[in-house]
PQR file of N, CA, C, O and H, with PARSE charges and radii, in Angstrom:
ATOM      1  N   UNK A   1      80.132 -57.144 -21.237 -0.4000 1.5000
ATOM      2  CA  UNK A   1      80.606 -55.865 -21.714 -0.0000 2.0000
ATOM      3  C   UNK A   1      82.012 -56.061 -22.265  0.5500 1.7000
ATOM      4  O   UNK A   1      82.916 -56.515 -21.563 -0.5500 1.4000
ATOM      5  N   UNK A   2      82.172 -55.718 -23.509 -0.4000 1.5000
ATOM      6  CA  UNK A   2      83.482 -55.763 -24.154 -0.0000 2.0000
ATOM      7  C   UNK A   2      84.086 -54.364 -24.064  0.5500 1.7000
ATOM      8  O   UNK A   2      83.789 -53.501 -24.891 -0.5500 1.4000
ATOM      9  H   UNK A   2      81.438 -55.350 -24.080  0.4000 1.0000
ATOM     10  N   UNK A   3      84.902 -54.149 -23.095 -0.4000 1.5000
ATOM     11  CA  UNK A   3      85.425 -52.809 -22.804 -0.0000 2.0000
ATOM     12  C   UNK A   3      86.266 -52.228 -23.936  0.5500 1.7000
ATOM     13  O   UNK A   3      86.191 -51.029 -24.204 -0.5500 1.4000
ATOM     14  H   UNK A   3      85.143 -54.850 -22.423  0.4000 1.0000
ATOM     15  N   UNK A   4      87.060 -53.053 -24.599 -0.4000 1.5000
ATOM     16  CA  UNK A   4      87.928 -52.537 -25.670 -0.0000 2.0000
ATOM     17  C   UNK A   4      87.128 -51.979 -26.839  0.5500 1.7000
ATOM     18  O   UNK A   4      87.544 -51.011 -27.476 -0.5500 1.4000
ATOM     19  H   UNK A   4      87.121 -54.027 -24.381  0.4000 1.0000
ATOM     20  N   UNK A   5      85.987 -52.588 -27.120 -0.4000 1.5000
ATOM     21  CA  UNK A   5      85.169 -52.148 -28.250 -0.0000 2.0000
ATOM     22  C   UNK A   5      83.989 -51.289 -27.825  0.5500 1.7000
ATOM     23  O   UNK A   5      83.346 -50.667 -28.671 -0.5500 1.4000
ATOM     24  H   UNK A   5      85.649 -53.374 -26.602  0.4000 1.0000
ATOM     25  N   UNK A   6      83.693 -51.242 -26.535 -0.4000 1.5000
ATOM     26  CA  UNK A   6      82.565 -50.457 -26.046 -0.0000 2.0000
ATOM     27  C   UNK A   6      81.214 -51.081 -26.334  0.5500 1.7000
ATOM     28  O   UNK A   6      80.203 -50.380 -26.384 -0.5500 1.4000
ATOM     29  H   UNK A   6      84.215 -51.747 -25.848  0.4000 1.0000
ATOM     30  N   UNK A   7      81.186 -52.389 -26.523 -0.4000 1.5000
ATOM     31  CA  UNK A   7      79.946 -53.085 -26.889 -0.0000 2.0000
ATOM     32  C   UNK A   7      79.418 -53.890 -25.707  0.5500 1.7000
ATOM     33  O   UNK A   7      80.130 -54.702 -25.117 -0.5500 1.4000
ATOM     34  H   UNK A   7      82.007 -52.959 -26.482  0.4000 1.0000
ATOM     35  N   UNK A   8      78.154 -53.645 -25.378 -0.4000 1.5000
ATOM     36  CA  UNK A   8      77.464 -54.481 -24.397 -0.0000 2.0000
ATOM     37  C   UNK A   8      76.770 -55.593 -25.181  0.5500 1.7000
ATOM     38  O   UNK A   8      75.876 -55.326 -25.984 -0.5500 1.4000
ATOM     39  H   UNK A   8      77.576 -52.985 -25.858  0.4000 1.0000
ATOM     40  N   UNK A   9      77.177 -56.819 -24.949 -0.4000 1.5000
ATOM     41  CA  UNK A   9      76.624 -57.964 -25.667 -0.0000 2.0000
ATOM     42  C   UNK A   9      75.645 -58.712 -24.770  0.5500 1.7000
ATOM     43  O   UNK A   9      76.018 -59.236 -23.721 -0.5500 1.4000
ATOM     44  H   UNK A   9      77.903 -57.035 -24.297  0.4000 1.0000
ATOM     45  N   UNK A  10      74.387 -58.752 -25.201 -0.4000 1.5000
ATOM     46  CA  UNK A  10      73.388 -59.581 -24.526 -0.0000 2.0000
ATOM     47  C   UNK A  10      73.450 -60.929 -25.245  0.5500 1.7000
ATOM     48  O   UNK A  10      72.940 -61.074 -26.356 -0.5500 1.4000
ATOM     49  H   UNK A  10      74.084 -58.325 -26.053  0.4000 1.0000
ATOM     50  N   UNK A  11      74.068 -61.894 -24.611 -0.4000 1.5000
ATOM     51  CA  UNK A  11      74.304 -63.188 -25.259 -0.0000 2.0000
ATOM     52  C   UNK A  11      72.994 -63.940 -25.471  0.5500 1.7000
ATOM     53  O   UNK A  11      72.757 -64.493 -26.545 -0.5500 1.4000
ATOM     54  H   UNK A  11      74.483 -61.777 -23.708  0.4000 1.0000
ATOM     55  N   UNK A  12      72.152 -63.960 -24.451 -0.4000 1.5000
ATOM     56  CA  UNK A  12      70.895 -64.688 -24.547 -0.0000 2.0000
ATOM     57  C   UNK A  12      69.892 -64.084 -23.577  0.5500 1.7000
ATOM     58  O   UNK A  12      70.233 -63.738 -22.446 -0.5500 1.4000
ATOM     59  H   UNK A  12      72.345 -63.511 -23.579  0.4000 1.0000
ATOM     60  N   UNK A  13      68.666 -63.962 -24.028 -0.4000 1.5000
ATOM     61  CA  UNK A  13      67.597 -63.406 -23.204 -0.0000 2.0000
ATOM     62  C   UNK A  13      66.493 -64.453 -23.100  0.5500 1.7000
ATOM     63  O   UNK A  13      65.963 -64.911 -24.112 -0.5500 1.4000
ATOM     64  H   UNK A  13      68.389 -64.243 -24.947  0.4000 1.0000
ATOM     65  N   UNK A  14      66.153 -64.824 -21.877 -0.4000 1.5000
ATOM     66  CA  UNK A  14      65.142 -65.858 -21.641 -0.0000 2.0000
ATOM     67  C   UNK A  14      64.017 -65.280 -20.793  0.5500 1.7000
ATOM     68  O   UNK A  14      64.261 -64.525 -19.852 -0.5500 1.4000
ATOM     69  H   UNK A  14      66.583 -64.451 -21.054  0.4000 1.0000
ATOM     70  N   UNK A  15      62.798 -65.638 -21.130 -0.4000 1.5000
ATOM     71  CA  UNK A  15      61.631 -65.221 -20.362 -0.0000 2.0000
ATOM     72  C   UNK A  15      61.171 -66.375 -19.479  0.5500 1.7000
ATOM     73  O   UNK A  15      61.347 -67.544 -19.821 -0.5500 1.4000
ATOM     74  H   UNK A  15      62.600 -66.251 -21.894  0.4000 1.0000
ATOM     75  N   UNK A  16      60.584 -66.034 -18.350 -0.4000 1.5000
ATOM     76  CA  UNK A  16      60.016 -67.062 -17.482 -0.0000 2.0000
ATOM     77  C   UNK A  16      58.850 -67.738 -18.196  0.5500 1.7000
ATOM     78  O   UNK A  16      58.207 -67.139 -19.058 -0.5500 1.4000
ATOM     79  H   UNK A  16      60.440 -65.084 -18.072  0.4000 1.0000
ATOM     80  N   UNK A  17      58.587 -68.978 -17.834 -0.4000 1.5000
ATOM     81  CA  UNK A  17      57.457 -69.703 -18.412 -0.0000 2.0000
ATOM     82  C   UNK A  17      56.179 -68.901 -18.216  0.5500 1.7000
ATOM     83  O   UNK A  17      55.931 -68.360 -17.138 -0.5500 1.4000
ATOM     84  H   UNK A  17      59.109 -69.465 -17.134  0.4000 1.0000
ATOM     85  N   UNK A  18      55.381 -68.830 -19.258 -0.4000 1.5000
ATOM     86  CA  UNK A  18      54.102 -68.144 -19.186 -0.0000 2.0000
ATOM     87  C   UNK A  18      54.160 -66.668 -19.542  0.5500 1.7000
ATOM     88  O   UNK A  18      53.114 -66.035 -19.693 -0.5500 1.4000
ATOM     89  H   UNK A  18      55.583 -69.269 -20.133  0.4000 1.0000
ATOM     90  N   UNK A  19      55.354 -66.102 -19.679 -0.4000 1.5000
ATOM     91  CA  UNK A  19      55.482 -64.688 -20.047 -0.0000 2.0000
ATOM     92  C   UNK A  19      55.471 -64.587 -21.565  0.5500 1.7000
ATOM     93  O   UNK A  19      56.285 -65.209 -22.247 -0.5500 1.4000
ATOM     94  H   UNK A  19      56.204 -66.616 -19.556  0.4000 1.0000
ATOM     95  N   UNK A  20      54.546 -63.800 -22.081 -0.4000 1.5000
ATOM     96  CA  UNK A  20      54.424 -63.634 -23.520 -0.0000 2.0000
ATOM     97  C   UNK A  20      55.053 -62.306 -23.937  0.5500 1.7000
ATOM     98  O   UNK A  20      54.799 -61.275 -23.314 -0.5500 1.4000
ATOM     99  H   UNK A  20      53.885 -63.294 -21.527  0.4000 1.0000
ATOM    100  N   UNK A  21      55.873 -62.328 -24.987 -0.4000 1.5000
ATOM    101  CA  UNK A  21      56.472 -61.082 -25.459 -0.0000 2.0000
ATOM    102  C   UNK A  21      55.401 -60.142 -25.983  0.5500 1.7000
ATOM    103  O   UNK A  21      54.441 -60.573 -26.623 -0.5500 1.4000
ATOM    104  H   UNK A  21      56.079 -63.166 -25.493  0.4000 1.0000
ATOM    105  N   UNK A  22      55.566 -58.883 -25.716 -0.4000 1.5000
ATOM    106  CA  UNK A  22      54.640 -57.869 -26.192 -0.0000 2.0000
ATOM    107  C   UNK A  22      55.325 -56.517 -26.232  0.5500 1.7000
ATOM    108  O   UNK A  22      56.488 -56.383 -25.853 -0.5500 1.4000
ATOM    109  H   UNK A  22      56.346 -58.533 -25.197  0.4000 1.0000
ATOM    110  N   UNK A  23      54.600 -55.529 -26.689 -0.4000 1.5000
ATOM    111  CA  UNK A  23      55.143 -54.181 -26.847 -0.0000 2.0000
ATOM    112  C   UNK A  23      55.603 -53.608 -25.511  0.5500 1.7000
ATOM    113  O   UNK A  23      56.692 -53.041 -25.424 -0.5500 1.4000
ATOM    114  H   UNK A  23      53.655 -55.638 -26.997  0.4000 1.0000
ATOM    115  N   UNK A  24      54.794 -53.749 -24.479 -0.4000 1.5000
ATOM    116  CA  UNK A  24      55.137 -53.186 -23.170 -0.0000 2.0000
ATOM    117  C   UNK A  24      56.378 -53.856 -22.589  0.5500 1.7000
ATOM    118  O   UNK A  24      57.252 -53.178 -22.049 -0.5500 1.4000
ATOM    119  H   UNK A  24      53.909 -54.209 -24.549  0.4000 1.0000
ATOM    120  N   UNK A  25      56.461 -55.174 -22.694 -0.4000 1.5000
ATOM    121  CA  UNK A  25      57.634 -55.892 -22.197 -0.0000 2.0000
ATOM    122  C   UNK A  25      58.885 -55.467 -22.959  0.5500 1.7000
ATOM    123  O   UNK A  25      59.924 -55.196 -22.357 -0.5500 1.4000
ATOM    124  H   UNK A  25      55.751 -55.725 -23.133  0.4000 1.0000
ATOM    125  N   UNK A  26      58.782 -55.409 -24.279 -0.4000 1.5000
ATOM    126  CA  UNK A  26      59.940 -55.019 -25.080 -0.0000 2.0000
ATOM    127  C   UNK A  26      60.392 -53.602 -24.742  0.5500 1.7000
ATOM    128  O   UNK A  26      61.591 -53.342 -24.635 -0.5500 1.4000
ATOM    129  H   UNK A  26      57.938 -55.629 -24.768  0.4000 1.0000
ATOM    130  N   UNK A  27      59.452 -52.696 -24.574 -0.4000 1.5000
ATOM    131  CA  UNK A  27      59.797 -51.313 -24.230 -0.0000 2.0000
ATOM    132  C   UNK A  27      60.543 -51.262 -22.893  0.5500 1.7000
ATOM    133  O   UNK A  27      61.542 -50.553 -22.766 -0.5500 1.4000
ATOM    134  H   UNK A  27      58.478 -52.907 -24.660  0.4000 1.0000
ATOM    135  N   UNK A  28      60.067 -52.001 -21.912 -0.4000 1.5000
ATOM    136  CA  UNK A  28      60.719 -52.033 -20.604 -0.0000 2.0000
ATOM    137  C   UNK A  28      62.102 -52.663 -20.663  0.5500 1.7000
ATOM    138  O   UNK A  28      63.043 -52.161 -20.049 -0.5500 1.4000
ATOM    139  H   UNK A  28      59.256 -52.577 -22.015  0.4000 1.0000
ATOM    140  N   UNK A  29      62.228 -53.770 -21.406 -0.4000 1.5000
ATOM    141  CA  UNK A  29      63.532 -54.419 -21.559 -0.0000 2.0000
ATOM    142  C   UNK A  29      64.515 -53.511 -22.290  0.5500 1.7000
ATOM    143  O   UNK A  29      65.681 -53.411 -21.907 -0.5500 1.4000
ATOM    144  H   UNK A  29      61.464 -54.178 -21.905  0.4000 1.0000
ATOM    145  N   UNK A  30      64.039 -52.854 -23.340 -0.4000 1.5000
ATOM    146  CA  UNK A  30      64.899 -51.932 -24.081 -0.0000 2.0000
ATOM    147  C   UNK A  30      65.422 -50.835 -23.164  0.5500 1.7000
ATOM    148  O   UNK A  30      66.616 -50.534 -23.171 -0.5500 1.4000
ATOM    149  H   UNK A  30      63.092 -52.936 -23.651  0.4000 1.0000
ATOM    150  N   UNK A  31      64.542 -50.243 -22.384 -0.4000 1.5000
ATOM    151  CA  UNK A  31      64.950 -49.159 -21.486 -0.0000 2.0000
ATOM    152  C   UNK A  31      65.946 -49.653 -20.443  0.5500 1.7000
ATOM    153  O   UNK A  31      66.933 -48.975 -20.160 -0.5500 1.4000
ATOM    154  H   UNK A  31      63.572 -50.488 -22.378  0.4000 1.0000
ATOM    155  N   UNK A  32      65.695 -50.827 -19.869 -0.4000 1.5000
ATOM    156  CA  UNK A  32      66.602 -51.378 -18.856 -0.0000 2.0000
ATOM    157  C   UNK A  32      67.975 -51.696 -19.448  0.5500 1.7000
ATOM    158  O   UNK A  32      69.000 -51.377 -18.844 -0.5500 1.4000
ATOM    159  H   UNK A  32      64.893 -51.378 -20.099  0.4000 1.0000
ATOM    160  N   UNK A  33      67.999 -52.318 -20.617 -0.4000 1.5000
ATOM    161  CA  UNK A  33      69.275 -52.649 -21.263 -0.0000 2.0000
ATOM    162  C   UNK A  33      70.006 -51.375 -21.668  0.5500 1.7000
ATOM    163  O   UNK A  33      71.217 -51.264 -21.475 -0.5500 1.4000
ATOM    164  H   UNK A  33      67.167 -52.577 -21.107  0.4000 1.0000
ATOM    165  N   UNK A  34      69.280 -50.420 -22.226 -0.4000 1.5000
ATOM    166  CA  UNK A  34      69.872 -49.155 -22.650 -0.0000 2.0000
ATOM    167  C   UNK A  34      70.457 -48.393 -21.457  0.5500 1.7000
ATOM    168  O   UNK A  34      71.571 -47.875 -21.532 -0.5500 1.4000
ATOM    169  H   UNK A  34      68.296 -50.510 -22.382  0.4000 1.0000
ATOM    170  N   UNK A  35      69.710 -48.329 -20.369 -0.4000 1.5000
ATOM    171  CA  UNK A  35      70.206 -47.656 -19.157 -0.0000 2.0000
ATOM    172  C   UNK A  35      71.463 -48.340 -18.630  0.5500 1.7000
ATOM    173  O   UNK A  35      72.426 -47.668 -18.258 -0.5500 1.4000
ATOM    174  H   UNK A  35      68.805 -48.750 -20.307  0.4000 1.0000
ATOM    175  N   UNK A  36      71.459 -49.664 -18.595 -0.4000 1.5000
ATOM    176  CA  UNK A  36      72.625 -50.406 -18.114 -0.0000 2.0000
ATOM    177  C   UNK A  36      73.829 -50.177 -19.032  0.5500 1.7000
ATOM    178  O   UNK A  36      74.954 -50.012 -18.561 -0.5500 1.4000
ATOM    179  H   UNK A  36      70.678 -50.209 -18.897  0.4000 1.0000
ATOM    180  N   UNK A  37      73.584 -50.168 -20.340 -0.4000 1.5000
ATOM    181  CA  UNK A  37      74.670 -49.935 -21.296 -0.0000 2.0000
ATOM    182  C   UNK A  37      75.286 -48.550 -21.091  0.5500 1.7000
ATOM    183  O   UNK A  37      76.508 -48.405 -21.133 -0.5500 1.4000
ATOM    184  H   UNK A  37      72.669 -50.301 -20.723  0.4000 1.0000
ATOM    185  N   UNK A  38      74.457 -47.544 -20.870 -0.4000 1.5000
ATOM    186  CA  UNK A  38      74.975 -46.188 -20.604 -0.0000 2.0000
ATOM    187  C   UNK A  38      75.805 -46.179 -19.329  0.5500 1.7000
ATOM    188  O   UNK A  38      76.874 -45.570 -19.291 -0.5500 1.4000
ATOM    189  H   UNK A  38      73.465 -47.663 -20.836  0.4000 1.0000
ATOM    190  N   UNK A  39      75.330 -46.838 -18.296 -0.4000 1.5000
ATOM    191  CA  UNK A  39      76.044 -46.896 -17.027 -0.0000 2.0000
ATOM    192  C   UNK A  39      77.407 -47.562 -17.209  0.5500 1.7000
ATOM    193  O   UNK A  39      78.383 -47.197 -16.553 -0.5500 1.4000
ATOM    194  H   UNK A  39      74.461 -47.332 -18.326  0.4000 1.0000
ATOM    195  N   UNK A  40      77.456 -48.542 -18.107 -0.4000 1.5000
ATOM    196  CA  UNK A  40      78.709 -49.231 -18.414 -0.0000 2.0000
ATOM    197  C   UNK A  40      79.569 -48.460 -19.423  0.5500 1.7000
ATOM    198  O   UNK A  40      80.667 -48.894 -19.768 -0.5500 1.4000
ATOM    199  H   UNK A  40      76.663 -48.838 -18.640  0.4000 1.0000
ATOM    200  N   UNK A  41      79.066 -47.324 -19.888 -0.4000 1.5000
ATOM    201  CA  UNK A  41      79.725 -46.473 -20.883 -0.0000 2.0000
ATOM    202  C   UNK A  41      79.914 -47.198 -22.218  0.5500 1.7000
ATOM    203  O   UNK A  41      80.926 -47.025 -22.896 -0.5500 1.4000
ATOM    204  H   UNK A  41      78.173 -46.971 -19.608  0.4000 1.0000
ATOM    205  N   UNK A  42      78.931 -48.000 -22.575 -0.4000 1.5000
ATOM    206  CA  UNK A  42      78.947 -48.693 -23.864 -0.0000 2.0000
ATOM    207  C   UNK A  42      78.536 -47.721 -24.965  0.5500 1.7000
ATOM    208  O   UNK A  42      77.837 -46.740 -24.710 -0.5500 1.4000
ATOM    209  H   UNK A  42      78.109 -48.141 -22.024  0.4000 1.0000
ATOM    210  N   UNK A  43      78.971 -47.998 -26.178 -0.4000 1.5000
ATOM    211  CA  UNK A  43      78.571 -47.199 -27.335 -0.0000 2.0000
ATOM    212  C   UNK A  43      77.588 -47.960 -28.220  0.5500 1.7000
ATOM    213  O   UNK A  43      76.958 -47.378 -29.104 -0.5500 1.4000
ATOM    214  H   UNK A  43      79.539 -48.795 -26.386  0.4000 1.0000
ATOM    215  N   UNK A  44      77.463 -49.260 -27.976 -0.4000 1.5000
ATOM    216  CA  UNK A  44      76.575 -50.105 -28.777 -0.0000 2.0000
ATOM    217  C   UNK A  44      76.108 -51.296 -27.955  0.5500 1.7000
ATOM    218  O   UNK A  44      76.813 -51.779 -27.069 -0.5500 1.4000
ATOM    219  H   UNK A  44      77.975 -49.732 -27.259  0.4000 1.0000
ATOM    220  N   UNK A  45      74.898 -51.761 -28.271 -0.4000 1.5000
ATOM    221  CA  UNK A  45      74.341 -52.984 -27.685 -0.0000 2.0000
ATOM    222  C   UNK A  45      74.154 -53.981 -28.823  0.5500 1.7000
ATOM    223  O   UNK A  45      73.640 -53.631 -29.885 -0.5500 1.4000
ATOM    224  H   UNK A  45      74.325 -51.370 -28.991  0.4000 1.0000
ATOM    225  N   UNK A  46      74.572 -55.219 -28.597 -0.4000 1.5000
ATOM    226  CA  UNK A  46      74.289 -56.278 -29.565 -0.0000 2.0000
ATOM    227  C   UNK A  46      73.467 -57.357 -28.868  0.5500 1.7000
ATOM    228  O   UNK A  46      73.600 -57.581 -27.665 -0.5500 1.4000
ATOM    229  H   UNK A  46      74.990 -55.503 -27.734  0.4000 1.0000
ATOM    230  N   UNK A  47      72.618 -58.020 -29.645 -0.4000 1.5000
ATOM    231  CA  UNK A  47      71.723 -59.042 -29.106 -0.0000 2.0000
ATOM    232  C   UNK A  47      72.037 -60.398 -29.718  0.5500 1.7000
ATOM    233  O   UNK A  47      72.219 -60.517 -30.929 -0.5500 1.4000
ATOM    234  H   UNK A  47      72.510 -57.838 -30.622  0.4000 1.0000
ATOM    235  N   UNK A  48      72.096 -61.402 -28.883 -0.4000 1.5000
ATOM    236  CA  UNK A  48      72.270 -62.777 -29.353 -0.0000 2.0000
ATOM    237  C   UNK A  48      70.914 -63.451 -29.448  0.5500 1.7000
ATOM    238  O   UNK A  48      70.052 -63.011 -30.208 -0.5500 1.4000
ATOM    239  H   UNK A  48      71.948 -61.306 -27.898  0.4000 1.0000
ATOM    240  N   UNK A  49      70.720 -64.510 -28.687 -0.4000 1.5000
ATOM    241  CA  UNK A  49      69.485 -65.277 -28.697 -0.0000 2.0000
ATOM    242  C   UNK A  49      68.384 -64.533 -27.935  0.5500 1.7000
ATOM    243  O   UNK A  49      68.535 -64.224 -26.753 -0.5500 1.4000
ATOM    244  H   UNK A  49      71.421 -64.868 -28.069  0.4000 1.0000
ATOM    245  N   UNK A  50      67.282 -64.252 -28.625 -0.4000 1.5000
ATOM    246  CA  UNK A  50      66.115 -63.612 -28.001 -0.0000 2.0000
ATOM    247  C   UNK A  50      64.865 -64.398 -28.385  0.5500 1.7000
ATOM    248  O   UNK A  50      64.811 -64.998 -29.459 -0.5500 1.4000
ATOM    249  H   UNK A  50      67.161 -64.503 -29.586  0.4000 1.0000
ATOM    250  N   UNK A  51      63.869 -64.393 -27.513 -0.4000 1.5000
ATOM    251  CA  UNK A  51      62.622 -65.081 -27.855 -0.0000 2.0000
ATOM    252  C   UNK A  51      61.974 -64.468 -29.099  0.5500 1.7000
ATOM    253  O   UNK A  51      62.096 -63.270 -29.350 -0.5500 1.4000
ATOM    254  H   UNK A  51      63.913 -63.906 -26.641  0.4000 1.0000
ATOM    255  N   UNK A  52      61.288 -65.307 -29.867 -0.4000 1.5000
ATOM    256  CA  UNK A  52      60.530 -64.803 -31.012 -0.0000 2.0000
ATOM    257  C   UNK A  52      59.554 -63.742 -30.530  0.5500 1.7000
ATOM    258  O   UNK A  52      58.909 -63.902 -29.494 -0.5500 1.4000
ATOM    259  H   UNK A  52      61.190 -66.281 -29.662  0.4000 1.0000
ATOM    260  N   UNK A  53      59.451 -62.671 -31.279 -0.4000 1.5000
ATOM    261  CA  UNK A  53      58.528 -61.603 -30.932 -0.0000 2.0000
ATOM    262  C   UNK A  53      59.167 -60.464 -30.162  0.5500 1.7000
ATOM    263  O   UNK A  53      58.525 -59.439 -29.934 -0.5500 1.4000
ATOM    264  H   UNK A  53      59.975 -62.541 -32.121  0.4000 1.0000
ATOM    265  N   UNK A  54      60.425 -60.623 -29.755 -0.4000 1.5000
ATOM    266  CA  UNK A  54      61.132 -59.539 -29.066 -0.0000 2.0000
ATOM    267  C   UNK A  54      62.267 -59.020 -29.936  0.5500 1.7000
ATOM    268  O   UNK A  54      63.038 -59.800 -30.497 -0.5500 1.4000
ATOM    269  H   UNK A  54      60.947 -61.456 -29.941  0.4000 1.0000
ATOM    270  N   UNK A  55      62.365 -57.721 -30.045 -0.4000 1.5000
ATOM    271  CA  UNK A  55      63.449 -57.039 -30.752 -0.0000 2.0000
ATOM    272  C   UNK A  55      63.588 -57.482 -32.207  0.5500 1.7000
ATOM    273  O   UNK A  55      64.695 -57.527 -32.744 -0.5500 1.4000
ATOM    274  H   UNK A  55      61.739 -57.087 -29.590  0.4000 1.0000
ATOM    275  N   UNK A  56      62.468 -57.807 -32.841 -0.4000 1.5000
ATOM    276  CA  UNK A  56      62.504 -58.243 -34.239 -0.0000 2.0000
ATOM    277  C   UNK A  56      63.072 -57.153 -35.145  0.5500 1.7000
ATOM    278  O   UNK A  56      63.799 -57.454 -36.092 -0.5500 1.4000
ATOM    279  H   UNK A  56      61.569 -57.771 -32.405  0.4000 1.0000
ATOM    280  N   UNK A  57      62.750 -55.895 -34.865 -0.4000 1.5000
ATOM    281  CA  UNK A  57      63.208 -54.797 -35.714 -0.0000 2.0000
ATOM    282  C   UNK A  57      64.610 -54.321 -35.352  0.5500 1.7000
ATOM    283  O   UNK A  57      65.205 -53.535 -36.090 -0.5500 1.4000
ATOM    284  H   UNK A  57      62.160 -55.651 -34.096  0.4000 1.0000
ATOM    285  N   UNK A  58      65.137 -54.779 -34.241 -0.4000 1.5000
ATOM    286  CA  UNK A  58      66.495 -54.367 -33.843 -0.0000 2.0000
ATOM    287  C   UNK A  58      67.324 -55.590 -33.451  0.5500 1.7000
ATOM    288  O   UNK A  58      68.085 -55.557 -32.484 -0.5500 1.4000
ATOM    289  H   UNK A  58      64.654 -55.417 -33.641  0.4000 1.0000
ATOM    290  N   UNK A  59      67.164 -56.653 -34.210 -0.4000 1.5000
ATOM    291  CA  UNK A  59      67.826 -57.923 -33.903 -0.0000 2.0000
ATOM    292  C   UNK A  59      69.352 -57.793 -33.870  0.5500 1.7000
ATOM    293  O   UNK A  59      70.024 -58.557 -33.177 -0.5500 1.4000
ATOM    294  H   UNK A  59      66.546 -56.680 -34.996  0.4000 1.0000
ATOM    295  N   UNK A  60      69.889 -56.845 -34.603 -0.4000 1.5000
ATOM    296  CA  UNK A  60      71.344 -56.662 -34.631 -0.0000 2.0000
ATOM    297  C   UNK A  60      71.819 -55.687 -33.558  0.5500 1.7000
ATOM    298  O   UNK A  60      73.006 -55.368 -33.495 -0.5500 1.4000
ATOM    299  H   UNK A  60      69.343 -56.225 -35.166  0.4000 1.0000
ATOM    300  N   UNK A  61      70.908 -55.215 -32.720 -0.4000 1.5000
ATOM    301  CA  UNK A  61      71.282 -54.302 -31.646 -0.0000 2.0000
ATOM    302  C   UNK A  61      71.046 -52.849 -32.018  0.5500 1.7000
ATOM    303  O   UNK A  61      70.336 -52.543 -32.976 -0.5500 1.4000
ATOM    304  H   UNK A  61      69.944 -55.475 -32.772  0.4000 1.0000
ATOM    305  N   UNK A  62      71.657 -51.954 -31.239 -0.4000 1.5000
ATOM    306  CA  UNK A  62      71.473 -50.525 -31.479 -0.0000 2.0000
ATOM    307  C   UNK A  62      72.658 -49.736 -30.936  0.5500 1.7000
ATOM    308  O   UNK A  62      73.411 -50.195 -30.077 -0.5500 1.4000
ATOM    309  H   UNK A  62      72.233 -52.202 -30.461  0.4000 1.0000
ATOM    310  N   UNK A  63      72.786 -48.529 -31.476 -0.4000 1.5000
ATOM    311  CA  UNK A  63      73.816 -47.597 -31.021 -0.0000 2.0000
ATOM    312  C   UNK A  63      73.291 -46.853 -29.802  0.5500 1.7000
ATOM    313  O   UNK A  63      72.090 -46.612 -29.678 -0.5500 1.4000
ATOM    314  H   UNK A  63      72.174 -48.156 -32.173  0.4000 1.0000
ATOM    315  N   UNK A  64      74.195 -46.494 -28.910 -0.4000 1.5000
ATOM    316  CA  UNK A  64      73.834 -45.712 -27.736 -0.0000 2.0000
ATOM    317  C   UNK A  64      74.036 -44.244 -28.065  0.5500 1.7000
ATOM    318  O   UNK A  64      75.124 -43.845 -28.481 -0.5500 1.4000
ATOM    319  H   UNK A  64      75.170 -46.689 -29.011  0.4000 1.0000
ATOM    320  N   UNK A  65      73.011 -43.445 -27.886 -0.4000 1.5000
ATOM    321  CA  UNK A  65      73.091 -42.008 -28.135 -0.0000 2.0000
ATOM    322  C   UNK A  65      73.750 -41.339 -26.933  0.5500 1.7000
ATOM    323  O   UNK A  65      73.157 -41.305 -25.855 -0.5500 1.4000
ATOM    324  H   UNK A  65      72.127 -43.769 -27.548  0.4000 1.0000
ATOM    325  N   UNK A  66      74.966 -40.804 -27.093 -0.4000 1.5000
ATOM    326  CA  UNK A  66      75.670 -40.228 -25.945 -0.0000 2.0000
ATOM    327  C   UNK A  66      75.011 -38.974 -25.385  0.5500 1.7000
ATOM    328  O   UNK A  66      75.277 -38.589 -24.246 -0.5500 1.4000
ATOM    329  H   UNK A  66      75.447 -40.832 -27.969  0.4000 1.0000
ATOM    330  N   UNK A  67      74.152 -38.333 -26.177 -0.4000 1.5000
ATOM    331  CA  UNK A  67      73.517 -37.091 -25.727 -0.0000 2.0000
ATOM    332  C   UNK A  67      72.374 -37.336 -24.758  0.5500 1.7000
ATOM    333  O   UNK A  67      71.980 -36.432 -24.022 -0.5500 1.4000
ATOM    334  H   UNK A  67      73.936 -38.646 -27.102  0.4000 1.0000
ATOM    335  N   UNK A  68      71.845 -38.531 -24.750 -0.4000 1.5000
ATOM    336  CA  UNK A  68      70.680 -38.823 -23.900 -0.0000 2.0000
ATOM    337  C   UNK A  68      71.068 -39.067 -22.472  0.5500 1.7000
ATOM    338  O   UNK A  68      70.204 -39.325 -21.634 -0.5500 1.4000
ATOM    339  H   UNK A  68      72.164 -39.266 -25.348  0.4000 1.0000
TER
END
């Protein structure tokens, strides 16, 4: 968490051997990261290294909606 900028940076995300990325896994990871970012009072999440097939459409991260 970069407090001065309000950015939660996920430097690298690794899956256990045998775990295949899918829609359900991505949805759960997104919710967990988003919830943690809100708890940390972040305004944005950025993603570093992620397995192929995860967060392809949001590879650069996402903004945190303060109203949620």
